[in-house]
N, C-alpha and C positions, 0 to 999 in steps of 0.2 A: 723566484721564491718557490720553495718546495711545496708540493701538494698538501702535505700534512699541515704546514704553517698556514696556508690559505684556508684549509678546513677549520683550523682553530680560530682564525680571525673572523670567520663568518659561519659560526655553528648553526644559527637558526635557519639560514638559507639552505644549508646542507640538509637539515632534517626536513625542511619543507619540500625540497625537490626530489628527494629519494624515497620512494614508497617502501623500500626494503630496510630503511634505517630507523631504529627507534631513537627517540629523543632521550636525554638522560633521565627524565621522569617517567619513561615507559609509554610514550604516546607515539602513534603513527599519525602525523599531521594530515597526510593526504586522505586518510580514512575520515578524520574529523571534518575536513573540508567537504567531503562527499556528504556527510551528515548535514552540514549547513545547506547544501543544495536541496536536500529533502525538506528542511525546515522552511525554505523559501517557496516550496511547492504549494499547490492547492490543497485545501483541507479534505481529507478522506476519512470516513468513519466506517466501522463495521460492528455488527452486533449479532450475537447468537440469540435465537428464539427457540421455542419448544423442540422443533425437529428440523431446524435449518439455520441459515445465516443470511444476513442482508448486508450489502455493501452500498455506500452512498458517497458520491463524489461531487464536489463543487468545481466545475470546470473553469470558473473565473473568466468569463468572456470580457476582454479588455476593449473591444471596439464593436460598435453596432454593425460594422461591415463584415465581421467574421461570421461564417456559417457555423453555428454551434455543432451541427452533426459531424463536422470535419475534425473535431477534437474528441479523441477517444481515450478514456481513462480507466474503463472497466473492460476486461477481456475474459473470454471463456478459454480455459486451458484444456478441459475435457468435459464430458457431459455432466459430471458430478462435482466439478471444481472450477472456480474462476478467481480472478484477482482484481484488485484496484491499485492504482499507482499514485505516488506523489514524488515529485522531483523531475529529473530529466526524462521526458516521455520517450525519446529515442532509445535511451538505455533500457527503459522498461520493455519496449517492443522487442529488443534483442533477447532479453530474458524470457519473455512470453513465448517467442518462437522456439527457444530451446526447450522450455517446459512442455510445450505441445508435442515436440518430438519425443521427449522422454515418456510422456503419457501414452503416446501411440505405440512406442516400442514395447512398453510393458504389456499392452493389449495383444500385440502380435506375438510376443514371446510366451506369455503366460495365459492368454485368453481370458483376462480379467482386468477390471479397472485398477489403476495404481492407487495405493492408499494416499490420503492427503498428506500425511506427515512424511512419507517417503518421497513424494514429489517435492515438497518444500525443502527437505534436506538436500536433495539433488541441486535445487536452485541455489541454496546457500553454500554448498560445497563449491559450486562454480564461482559464486561471488567472492568467496574467501580466497580462491586461487589468485584472484586479481589484486590481492593485498600482499602477495609474497614475492612476486617476480618483478624485476626491473623492466622498463619499457612499456608498462601498462599502467592504467589508473583504475581505481575502484569505480564500481557502477554508482552513479549519483542518483539512485532511486531506491525507495523503500516500497515493498509490496505488502498489501494486506491480502492474504490468500484465504478464501472461504470455500469449504467443501463438506460433503457428507459421504461417509463410507460405512463399512460394517461396524466400525467402532463409534459411530455417532457423528455429530456435527463438530466442525473445527473452524476456528478463526485464528490464523497464525500471522504474526507480523515478522517481516524480515528486515534486516539492517544492512547498510552498505558494507559492513565488516564481514557479513556472512552469518551473523548471529540470528537466532530465531527465538520467538517467545509466543506461547499460545495464550489467548485472552478470551474472556466472555464478551467484552466490548473494548474497542481500541480505536485509536485515531493516529494518523500521521499527517505531516504537513504543517503549514503555518499556524493553524488554529488548534494544534494538538492539546496544548495545556488547558484551554477553555473547555474543549470537548471532553477531555478526561475528567476534569472536575465535575462536569455535568453528569457524566456516566456514574462516577463514584456516588453521587447523591441519588440519582433517579433509576439506575438500572436494577432490574429484577430478573431472577432466573425463569420465572413463569410467563414471560412475554409471549404473545402470539405474533404472527407475522406482521399484521397491520400495526400492532402496538410497537413493534421493533422499528418499523419504517418511520412511524410518527416520532418516536424517541430519537432516532438518528437524525431526522430532519430538524428537530428542536435543538439538538446539539450543534448542528451546522449553523442554525439561526444564531445561536449564542456566539459561535466561533467567528462568524462573519459580521458581527455587529448588526444583525437584522437585515443584511443585504442579500437575501435569497432570491434568485431569479430562476424560475422554472425552466427556462430555456438552457440554463447552465448546469442543471442537476442531472446526474446519471445514477440510476438505481439498478443494482443487480441482486437477484435472489436465487438461492438454491435450497432445496429441502429434500427430505426423504421421499416425498411424493412427486417432486418436480425436478427436472434437470436444470442446470444453471441457465438463467436467461435474464435479459434486461427488460425492464418495464418500458412500455411504449411511451412516447412523448405526451400523449393524451392522458395516460394514467399518472405519469409523473406530475403533470400540471395540476391534476385534481388533488393529489395528496399534498403537494407543496402549497397550493392556495389554501387548503384547509388548515395546515400547520401555521402558516403565516398569519391568517386571520385569527386563529386561536392565540397566538403569541402576542398579538397587538391588543387583545382585550384586557 
C-alpha cells in the first residue's frame, strides 16, 4: 500500500504523532496534549500586590513516606525574578536552568539585570521552537514567572505552545478554573503582601476542596524592596493555619 493511502486511512493517528503537521481544523495535537499534562499538574497561583508578586504552589504530597522538601516547584531565576511550575517537573527544571543562564549572560554582557519580559520571551521562544521541528516534543509544563524590574512588578504565564500572557492574578494546574473564578471575585489592585498571600491561599483552599496541607505548600515572594525568596516552612505553616481556620468558620 502506498504511503499516501495509509495516511488517508489513518488521518487522526498521523496528526497525533507528527508535531509538525496541522490537523484539518488547524490544531497541533501534541501541543494540546502538553496542555493536558499541565492541567493534570498541581495547582499553582500567583498574585501581584502593591510593589511585588507572590507565588504559591500546592505540591500535592501523595504519600506520608515522601519528604516534602524533596519536591521543588518554585525556583529563583535571578535575584529579581522567580517562577512556579505546574506539569512535568523535569521539563520545568530544564527551562529553569536555561533561564538562569540567560539571566546571567545578560548581567555579564550588559552589567545589569535582565528585564522580566525579556527573560520570559526568551523562555517562550525556546518552548515555541519545540513545536516546529520533528523528533522533539513540546515541554509539558507551564510557568508562572514573577519579577520586579524598572518597569514595575510582573506576573506572566507561559504556555507549552510558547505563548505568554501577563496577569494581575493567575493560576495554572488542575485547580485553575476554581482559582480564577475566586480571583475574579476577590482580587483588588491595592493588596498588600500579607493580603496577597492570604488571598492566594484562600484560592488554593477552594481549588483543593479544603485539603490544604502546610507541609505541601511552597510560597515565593519578590518585591521592590526584597530579592526573590521562599518563605521558611515555619512561616508557611503560620499563614496556612490562619487561612484554614478562617475558611472553616
